[in-house]
N, C-alpha and C positions, 0 to 999 in steps of 0.2 A: 335508567332505562335504556334497554338495549338497543341496537339496531332493528332487529328481528321484531321486538314491541311497535315500532315507530314503522315500519313496511307493514304491519299488520292495521295499524292505525290509518297508514295511509289509503289501504285497500277500504276501511271501512267508510273513509271520508268519500270515496270514489262511489259506494254504495250508496252515502246519503246525498250527493249529488243527485244522482239519479231517482232516489225517491223524491227529493225535492222537486226535480223537471216534474215528475210524475203527478205530486199534488199540487202542481202550478199549472197543468195542461202544458207544459213545454215538451210536448211530443212531435210527431209525426217527423215528416221531411222538414229540413231546414233550407231555408233561402238564405243569400248573400245578405239579405237586408236584416235579416235576425243575426247573423254574424257579425254585422258592421255593429248592430243596437248594441253588442256586448262590448265592444271597444271600451267605450265609456265608462263602464261599468268596471271591466280590468284596469283601466287608467286610474281611476278614483283609489282602487285597492293598492295599486302599487304606489299613489300617492301618499294614502294613509302609513302602508308600511315606511315610506322615507321619513315622514313626520315621526313615526315611533322611532325609528333608526335615529334620528336627531335628538329627540327631545324627551323618550320614556325609558322604561324599564326592559329588561329582557322580556319580562312575559308577555307585555303590550305587543314587543316585536314578534315574539313567536306567533301572537293570534293573528296580526295583520299579516305574517306570511303566509300562514294556514288560509287565511281570507283571499289572499291572491291565487293560492293553490287552487281553492275551492270553484272560482271562478273559471281558472284556467281548464280545469277538468270539465268542467261545464260545458265549455266550448269545445272540447276533444269530443265529448259523450255526444255533442250535437251534430257532429258529422258522421255520414256513413261510415258503419261500422267497419267494413272491409279497409276502409281507407285509413281510417284511425289506428287501426292494426298492424298495416303497413309503416304507416308514418312511427306508431313506436317502437317497432323493430329496427328500423331503420336508423333514428335518433339513438336508441340504444347501442345497436352495432357499432356506429359512427364513433359516439362516445367512447363506448370499451376497447376501442383499436388506436385510440390516444396515447402515446408513452412519450416520456421526457427525450427520447430520440427523435420522434415526428413533432413533436410542439413543444413550446414554451409558454411561461405565462408573461404578456405584454404589460407593459408601462399602467394601463387600465386595470389591470387585474384579468384580462380574458384570455384563456385559452387560446393560442394561435398556432398555425401549421409554420414550421422552420422551411426557410426557402432554400 
């Protein structure tokens, strides 16, 4: 599978999340309480991903990683679309500007700014 095919599937995943929200009435203005209620769901999915990484095959790991993404996309879609659009552009631009000159991979494996 090519990167373009995966990108297309990620777009389809986003459409699936919106459809899921519509089917279950997760629509309208979002409250902080709703956003906070999503944290345990996201935490559970991340925990399942960790378990898969430690104990299961690559197929299960991929499924759990997509579950994490599904919930995260859902949170982004529940926010005001103007704000989400700005945040998406900001994160994309911020990460696209990182280079080996400006950043390095630290001991924990995270890309960090050089001092």
